[in-house]
Every structure is written in C-alpha cells, then in structure tokens.
C-alpha positions as a Markdown table, in Angstrom:
| # | Residue | x | y | z |
|---|---|---|---|---|
| 1 | Met | -31.9 | -29.7 | -6.8 |
| 2 | Asn | -29.5 | -32.5 | -6.2 |
| 3 | Pro | -27.9 | -32.1 | -2.7 |
| 4 | Ser | -24.9 | -34.1 | -3.7 |
| 5 | Arg | -24.0 | -31.7 | -6.5 |
| 6 | Ile | -24.5 | -28.8 | -4.2 |
| 7 | Ala | -22.2 | -30.5 | -1.7 |
| 8 | Ala | -19.7 | -31.2 | -4.5 |
| 9 | Val | -19.4 | -27.5 | -5.4 |
| 10 | Ser | -18.8 | -26.6 | -1.8 |
| 11 | Leu | -16.3 | -29.4 | -1.4 |
| 12 | Arg | -14.4 | -28.1 | -4.4 |
| 13 | Gln | -14.1 | -24.7 | -2.8 |
| 14 | Met | -12.8 | -26.3 | 0.4 |
| 15 | Tyr | -10.2 | -28.1 | -1.5 |
| 16 | Leu | -9.1 | -24.8 | -3.0 |
| 17 | Tyr | -8.7 | -23.3 | 0.4 |
| 18 | Arg | -6.8 | -26.4 | 1.6 |
| 19 | Gly | -4.4 | -26.4 | -1.4 |
| 20 | Ser | -3.7 | -22.6 | -1.3 |
| 21 | Pro | -3.2 | -21.1 | 2.2 |
| 22 | Ala | -3.0 | -17.6 | 0.5 |
| 23 | Arg | -6.8 | -17.9 | -0.1 |
| 24 | Val | -7.4 | -18.4 | 3.6 |
| 25 | Val | -5.9 | -15.0 | 4.6 |
| 26 | Pro | -8.9 | -12.9 | 3.3 |
| 27 | Leu | -11.3 | -14.9 | 5.4 |
| 28 | Phe | -10.1 | -13.3 | 8.6 |
| 29 | Ala | -7.8 | -10.5 | 7.6 |
| 30 | Trp | -10.4 | -7.9 | 6.7 |
| 31 | Val | -12.5 | -8.2 | 9.8 |
| 32 | Thr | -9.4 | -8.2 | 12.0 |
| 33 | Ile | -8.1 | -5.1 | 10.3 |
| 34 | Asp | -11.5 | -3.3 | 10.6 |
| 35 | Met | -11.7 | -4.1 | 14.3 |
| 36 | Val | -8.2 | -2.9 | 15.0 |
| 37 | Leu | -8.4 | 0.2 | 12.8 |
| 38 | Trp | -11.7 | 1.4 | 14.0 |
| 39 | Gly | -10.9 | 0.5 | 17.6 |
| 40 | Phe | -7.9 | 2.9 | 17.6 |
| 41 | Met | -10.1 | 5.4 | 15.7 |
| 42 | Thr | -12.8 | 5.3 | 18.4 |
| 43 | Arg | -10.2 | 5.8 | 21.1 |
| 44 | Phe | -8.8 | 8.8 | 19.3 |
| 45 | Leu | -12.2 | 10.4 | 18.7 |
| 46 | Gly | -13.1 | 9.8 | 22.3 |
| 47 | Ser | -10.2 | 12.0 | 23.3 |
| 48 | Leu | -11.5 | 14.8 | 21.1 |
| 49 | Ala | -15.0 | 15.0 | 22.4 |
| 50 | His | -14.7 | 18.5 | 23.7 |
| 51 | Thr | -12.2 | 20.1 | 21.3 |
| 52 | Ser | -12.5 | 22.1 | 18.1 |
| 53 | Tyr | -10.6 | 19.6 | 16.0 |
| 54 | Arg | -11.0 | 20.2 | 12.2 |
| 55 | Phe | -12.1 | 16.8 | 11.1 |
| 56 | Val | -12.6 | 17.5 | 7.4 |
| 57 | Pro | -9.1 | 18.5 | 6.4 |
| 58 | Ala | -7.6 | 15.9 | 8.9 |
| 59 | Leu | -9.6 | 12.8 | 8.2 |
| 60 | Leu | -10.6 | 13.4 | 4.6 |
| 61 | Gly | -7.1 | 14.5 | 3.8 |
| 62 | Ala | -5.8 | 11.3 | 5.4 |
| 63 | Val | -8.1 | 9.2 | 3.3 |
| 64 | Leu | -7.0 | 11.1 | 0.2 |
| 65 | Phe | -3.3 | 10.7 | 0.9 |
| 66 | Trp | -3.5 | 7.1 | 2.0 |
| 67 | Asp | -5.5 | 6.1 | -1.1 |
| 68 | Phe | -2.9 | 7.8 | -3.3 |
| 69 | Met | -0.1 | 5.6 | -1.8 |
| 70 | Thr | -2.3 | 2.6 | -2.2 |
| 71 | Arg | -3.0 | 3.4 | -5.8 |
| 72 | Val | 0.8 | 3.8 | -6.4 |
| 73 | Met | 1.5 | 0.4 | -5.0 |
| 74 | Gln | -1.4 | -1.2 | -6.9 |
| 75 | Gly | -0.3 | 0.5 | -10.1 |
| 76 | Val | 3.0 | -1.2 | -9.9 |
| 77 | Thr | 1.7 | -4.6 | -9.0 |
| 78 | Thr | -1.2 | -4.5 | -11.5 |
| 79 | Ala | 1.1 | -3.6 | -14.4 |
| 80 | Phe | 3.2 | -6.6 | -13.5 |
| 81 | Phe | 0.1 | -8.8 | -13.1 |
| 82 | Glu | -1.1 | -7.7 | -16.6 |
| 83 | Asp | 2.1 | -9.4 | -18.0 |
| 84 | Val | 1.5 | -12.4 | -15.9 |
| 85 | Trp | -2.2 | -12.7 | -16.7 |
| 86 | Ser | -1.5 | -12.3 | -20.4 |
| 87 | Arg | 1.3 | -14.9 | -20.2 |
| 88 | Asn | 3.7 | -12.3 | -21.6 |
| 89 | Phe | 6.2 | -11.9 | -18.7 |
| 90 | Leu | 8.9 | -14.3 | -20.1 |
| 91 | Asn | 8.4 | -12.9 | -23.6 |
| 92 | Leu | 9.7 | -9.5 | -22.4 |
| 93 | Phe | 13.1 | -11.0 | -21.7 |
| 94 | Ala | 13.5 | -12.2 | -25.3 |
| 95 | Thr | 14.1 | -8.5 | -25.9 |
| 96 | Pro | 17.2 | -6.5 | -24.9 |
| 97 | Ile | 15.3 | -5.0 | -21.9 |
| 98 | Thr | 16.9 | -5.4 | -18.5 |
| 99 | Met | 15.1 | -6.1 | -15.3 |
| 100 | Ser | 16.0 | -2.7 | -13.9 |
| 101 | Glu | 14.5 | -1.1 | -17.0 |
| 102 | Tyr | 11.4 | -3.2 | -16.7 |
| 103 | Ile | 10.9 | -2.1 | -13.0 |
| 104 | Ala | 11.5 | 1.5 | -13.9 |
| 105 | Gly | 8.8 | 1.2 | -16.6 |
| 106 | Leu | 6.4 | -0.2 | -14.1 |
| 107 | Leu | 7.1 | 2.6 | -11.6 |
| 108 | Leu | 6.7 | 5.3 | -14.3 |
| 109 | Ser | 3.3 | 3.9 | -15.5 |
| 110 | Ser | 2.2 | 3.7 | -11.8 |
| 111 | Phe | 3.2 | 7.3 | -11.3 |
| 112 | Val | 1.1 | 8.5 | -14.3 |
| 113 | Thr | -2.0 | 6.5 | -13.4 |
| 114 | Ser | -1.8 | 7.4 | -9.8 |
| 115 | Leu | -1.7 | 11.1 | -10.6 |
| 116 | Val | -4.8 | 10.7 | -12.7 |
| 117 | Gly | -6.6 | 8.9 | -9.8 |
| 118 | Phe | -5.4 | 11.5 | -7.3 |
| 119 | Gly | -6.7 | 14.3 | -9.5 |
| 120 | Val | -10.2 | 12.7 | -9.6 |
| 121 | Met | -10.2 | 12.0 | -5.8 |
| 122 | Leu | -9.1 | 15.6 | -5.1 |
| 123 | Ala | -11.8 | 17.1 | -7.3 |
| 124 | Val | -14.5 | 15.0 | -5.6 |
| 125 | Ala | -13.1 | 16.0 | -2.1 |
| 126 | Ile | -13.2 | 19.7 | -3.0 |
| 127 | Val | -16.6 | 19.8 | -4.8 |
| 128 | Ala | -18.6 | 17.3 | -2.7 |
| 129 | Phe | -17.0 | 17.8 | 0.7 |
| 130 | Gly | -15.5 | 21.2 | 0.7 |
| 131 | Leu | -11.9 | 20.2 | 1.4 |
| 132 | His | -9.7 | 23.2 | 1.2 |
| 133 | Phe | -6.4 | 21.8 | 0.0 |
| 134 | Ala | -4.7 | 25.1 | 0.6 |
| 135 | Ala | -4.8 | 24.3 | 4.3 |
| 136 | Tyr | -1.8 | 22.0 | 3.9 |
| 137 | Gly | 0.2 | 24.7 | 2.0 |
| 138 | Ile | 3.4 | 23.8 | 0.1 |
| 139 | Leu | 3.8 | 20.8 | 2.4 |
| 140 | Val | 1.5 | 18.9 | 0.0 |
| 141 | Leu | 4.5 | 18.3 | -2.3 |
| 142 | Pro | 6.9 | 16.6 | 0.2 |
| 143 | Phe | 3.9 | 14.7 | 1.7 |
| 144 | Leu | 3.0 | 13.3 | -1.7 |
| 145 | Leu | 6.7 | 12.5 | -2.6 |
| 146 | Val | 7.1 | 10.4 | 0.5 |
| 147 | Leu | 3.9 | 8.5 | -0.2 |
| 148 | Leu | 4.9 | 8.1 | -3.8 |
| 149 | Leu | 8.2 | 6.5 | -2.9 |
| 150 | Ser | 6.6 | 4.4 | -0.2 |
| 151 | Gly | 4.0 | 3.1 | -2.6 |
| 152 | Met | 6.6 | 2.2 | -5.2 |
| 153 | Ala | 8.7 | 0.4 | -2.6 |
| 154 | Leu | 5.7 | -1.7 | -1.5 |
| 155 | Gly | 4.9 | -2.4 | -5.1 |
| 156 | Val | 8.4 | -3.7 | -5.8 |
| 157 | Ile | 8.3 | -5.9 | -2.7 |
| 158 | Ala | 4.9 | -7.2 | -3.7 |
| 159 | Ile | 6.3 | -8.2 | -7.1 |
| 160 | Ala | 9.2 | -10.0 | -5.4 |
| 161 | Ile | 6.7 | -12.0 | -3.3 |
| 162 | Val | 4.8 | -13.1 | -6.3 |
| 163 | Leu | 8.0 | -13.9 | -8.2 |
| 164 | Arg | 9.2 | -16.0 | -5.3 |
| 165 | Phe | 6.1 | -17.9 | -4.4 |
| 166 | Gly | 4.2 | -18.0 | -7.7 |
| 167 | Pro | 1.1 | -16.4 | -9.2 |
| 168 | Ala | -1.1 | -17.8 | -6.4 |
| 169 | Ala | 0.7 | -15.4 | -4.1 |
| 170 | Glu | -1.4 | -12.6 | -5.7 |
| 171 | Trp | -3.9 | -13.2 | -2.9 |
| 172 | Leu | -1.3 | -12.1 | -0.4 |
| 173 | Ile | -0.6 | -8.8 | -2.2 |
| 174 | Trp | -3.9 | -6.9 | -2.2 |
| 175 | Pro | -4.3 | -6.8 | 1.6 |
| 176 | Ile | -0.9 | -5.2 | 2.2 |
| 177 | Pro | -2.0 | -1.6 | 2.4 |
| 178 | Ala | -4.9 | -2.5 | 4.7 |
| 179 | Leu | -2.6 | -4.5 | 6.9 |
| 180 | Leu | -0.2 | -1.6 | 7.3 |
| 181 | Ser | -2.9 | 1.1 | 7.8 |
| 182 | Pro | -3.4 | 0.6 | 11.5 |
| 183 | Phe | 0.3 | 1.0 | 12.1 |
| 184 | Ala | 0.8 | 3.9 | 9.7 |
| 185 | Cys | -1.5 | 6.0 | 12.0 |
| 186 | Val | -3.5 | 7.2 | 9.0 |
| 187 | Tyr | -6.5 | 8.4 | 11.0 |
| 188 | Tyr | -5.2 | 8.9 | 14.5 |
| 189 | Pro | -1.9 | 10.0 | 16.2 |
| 190 | Leu | 1.0 | 7.7 | 17.0 |
| 191 | Ser | 0.3 | 8.1 | 20.7 |
| 192 | Thr | -3.0 | 6.2 | 20.2 |
| 193 | Leu | -1.1 | 3.0 | 19.5 |
| 194 | Pro | 0.0 | 0.8 | 22.4 |
| 195 | Val | 3.6 | 1.5 | 23.4 |
| 196 | His | 4.8 | -1.9 | 22.1 |
| 197 | Leu | 3.5 | -1.3 | 18.6 |
| 198 | Arg | 5.0 | 2.2 | 18.2 |
| 199 | Trp | 8.4 | 0.9 | 17.3 |
| 200 | Phe | 7.0 | -0.7 | 14.2 |
| 201 | Ala | 5.0 | 2.4 | 13.3 |
| 202 | Arg | 8.1 | 4.5 | 13.4 |
| 203 | Leu | 9.7 | 2.3 | 10.7 |
| 204 | Leu | 7.0 | 3.3 | 8.3 |
| 205 | Pro | 7.5 | 6.5 | 6.3 |
| 206 | Pro | 3.7 | 7.2 | 6.0 |
| 207 | Thr | 3.5 | 7.4 | 9.8 |
| 208 | Tyr | 5.5 | 10.6 | 9.8 |
| 209 | Val | 3.5 | 12.0 | 6.9 |
| 210 | Phe | 0.2 | 11.7 | 8.7 |
| 211 | Glu | 1.7 | 13.0 | 12.0 |
| 212 | Gly | 2.8 | 16.0 | 10.0 |
| 213 | Leu | -0.5 | 16.4 | 8.3 |
| 214 | Arg | -2.3 | 16.5 | 11.7 |
| 215 | Ala | 0.2 | 19.0 | 13.0 |
| 216 | Val | -0.5 | 21.3 | 10.1 |
| 217 | Val | -4.3 | 21.0 | 10.4 |
| 218 | Ala | -4.1 | 21.5 | 14.2 |
| 219 | Ala | -2.4 | 24.9 | 13.5 |
| 220 | His | -0.3 | 24.7 | 16.7 |
| 221 | Pro | 3.0 | 26.6 | 16.5 |
| 222 | Ala | 4.8 | 23.7 | 18.1 |
| 223 | Gly | 3.3 | 21.4 | 15.6 |
| 224 | His | 4.6 | 23.5 | 12.7 |
| 225 | Thr | 8.2 | 23.4 | 14.0 |
| 226 | Ser | 8.2 | 19.6 | 14.2 |
| 227 | Val | 6.8 | 19.1 | 10.7 |
| 228 | Gly | 10.2 | 19.7 | 9.0 |
| 229 | Ser | 11.9 | 17.0 | 11.1 |
| 230 | Leu | 9.0 | 14.6 | 10.6 |
| 231 | Leu | 9.2 | 15.0 | 6.8 |
| 232 | Ala | 13.0 | 14.7 | 6.8 |
| 233 | Thr | 12.8 | 11.4 | 8.7 |
| 234 | Ala | 10.0 | 10.2 | 6.4 |
| 235 | Leu | 12.0 | 11.1 | 3.3 |
| 236 | Leu | 15.1 | 9.2 | 4.5 |
| 237 | Leu | 13.0 | 6.2 | 5.4 |
| 238 | Ala | 11.2 | 6.3 | 2.0 |
| 239 | Ile | 14.5 | 6.4 | 0.1 |
| 240 | Ala | 15.9 | 3.6 | 2.2 |
| 241 | Gly | 12.7 | 1.6 | 1.5 |
| 242 | Ile | 13.2 | 2.0 | -2.3 |
| 243 | Val | 16.8 | 0.8 | -2.0 |
| 244 | Val | 15.9 | -2.2 | 0.2 |
| 245 | Ala | 12.9 | -3.1 | -2.0 |
| 246 | Tyr | 15.0 | -3.2 | -5.2 |
| 247 | Gly | 17.7 | -5.1 | -3.4 |
| 248 | Val | 15.1 | -7.7 | -2.3 |
| 249 | Phe | 13.6 | -7.9 | -5.8 |
| 250 | Ala | 17.1 | -8.3 | -7.4 |
| 251 | Arg | 17.9 | -11.1 | -5.0 |
| 252 | Val | 14.6 | -12.9 | -5.6 |
| 253 | Phe | 14.9 | -12.5 | -9.4 |
| 254 | Arg | 18.4 | -14.1 | -9.4 |
| 255 | Tyr | 17.1 | -16.9 | -7.1 |
| 256 | Ala | 14.1 | -17.5 | -9.5 |
| 257 | Ile | 16.5 | -17.7 | -12.5 |
| 258 | Gln | 18.9 | -20.1 | -10.8 |
| 259 | Arg | 16.2 | -22.4 | -9.4 |
| 260 | Gly | 14.1 | -22.3 | -12.6 |
| 261 | Leu | 11.1 | -20.7 | -10.8 |
| 262 | Ile | 10.8 | -18.2 | -13.6 |
| 263 | Thr | 9.4 | -21.0 | -15.8 |
| 264 | Arg | 6.2 | -20.8 | -13.8 |
| 265 | Tyr | 5.3 | -17.7 | -15.8 |
| 266 | Ser | 5.5 | -19.4 | -19.2 |
| 267 | Ala | 2.4 | -19.7 | -21.4 |
| 268 | Glu | 2.5 | -23.5 | -21.0 |
| 269 | Thr | 2.5 | -23.6 | -17.2 |
| 270 | Ile | 0.7 | -20.5 | -15.9 |
| 271 | Ser | -3.0 | -20.7 | -15.2 |
C-alpha cells in the first residue's frame, strides 16, 4: 500500500470538515448528548431506588411517544429532502401550487407515515415487552396530538434552516431531536434538571406531555388533577410553535427568493 495515497484520502476528509462546519457537529454532538441524557437519567433512577415505580409504562411509553414525535419531524424533512435530492424542488413551482399548499402536503404525508411507524412500534411494545397501553387511558389522544404538532413545527423549522443555508445544512437537521431530548425531560422529571435549565424546558411542549405521562403512570391523585393543566399548556405551546414555525419559514422563503438563494436547488447547481 502506498502511504501517500492513504494520507491523501484522509486529507480529503479533513478538507471536507474544514469546508463544511456542519459536518463537524456530529463529531462531538452525539457523545455530549449521551453523557447529558444518561447523566440526568442516572440521577433520576438513583432517587427511585426504594420505590415501586412502574418502569415499563413510564420509560417504554416515553420512548414510544418521543420516537413518534421524531418520526413526524423526520417525515416532514425527508419528504422535502426527497425533492432536493431528486433535483425536483424548483420544478414544483412551475406548477400553480403555492408554498403553503406544498408545506401542507409535506405535513399530511408525514402524518400518514408516522401513524404507520407508530402502529408498528406499539405492536412491538405490546407483544415483546408487555406494555399495557390502556394504562394511559383516553389521555393518549391529547398526548399524541401535542407531539404531532411539535414534530410538525420542528420539521418546518428544519426545512427553513436548509432553505436558508443550503443543502449542506442537512447535517444540522438530523441531530435536532437528540439535542432537545435532555431538555424535554423524556425519561426523567423536570425537577431532575438544574434550576437554570428548567426555563428552557418549560418552553418545549413535549416537556408537559412527559410530565403528564409520568403523573398518570404514578397513579397519584394529585398527579391526575395536574395532568389537565399540563396538557392545556402543552397544547397552547404546540399551536404557538406551529404558527411561529410557519412564520419563520415564510420569511426565509421570501428572503431566499429575493436574494436568489433558491437557485441553489436547481438541477444545474445542486450536488
């Protein structure tokens, strides 16, 4: 083997990292997220050492619900990326379709595909791990609605990021759910977070969903009385998130049109 050729291949990868900061993020993001997430998780489990906490419906349900929201977001962004990868994005606007109609179509397709994925995950959780979904009762529906809206809002924001910064920004999109998971308190209560981080967690609709989920599983009367207020807050934040996300996207889209950034998605320039 020729050492210079081996070095050349490695050097090429280094140039890619130097030319695209977005590629650098995955180098440290995942390990940092894992340490933070499981650090808080360990703290929470340590506080439950001598309790009768029901881990299966709480933790497995949290995984199921969070993955549903992640699938919704990725369903929106992947549908958009399919048009980018196939160099078809600009072609769509040679038709009478409007941008709002295009976004609505992406959201609808994401909703359908996410339901299919959720059904498969739910079947596996029930058959393989004995998850009794009835433990959540009718609250399953508002839980899922909040997560659906949250995932859609994140998906629209992600599309706006790529539209503004170009196809290379795709590298920044995939880690978004993982980056938010420590603050959304998916696997542990809000009280586990340091006080100075709780303000950010309270801005995220999923935080209230998982707080409500744990209150239902814990089966404490006081917990049940607070679930309604938690879900009301979550729903208001989720609706606000959709409005803000579309507003951001509309602004970015107008900016991309005015500055000619949209031409980066033509068949001649995209790679």
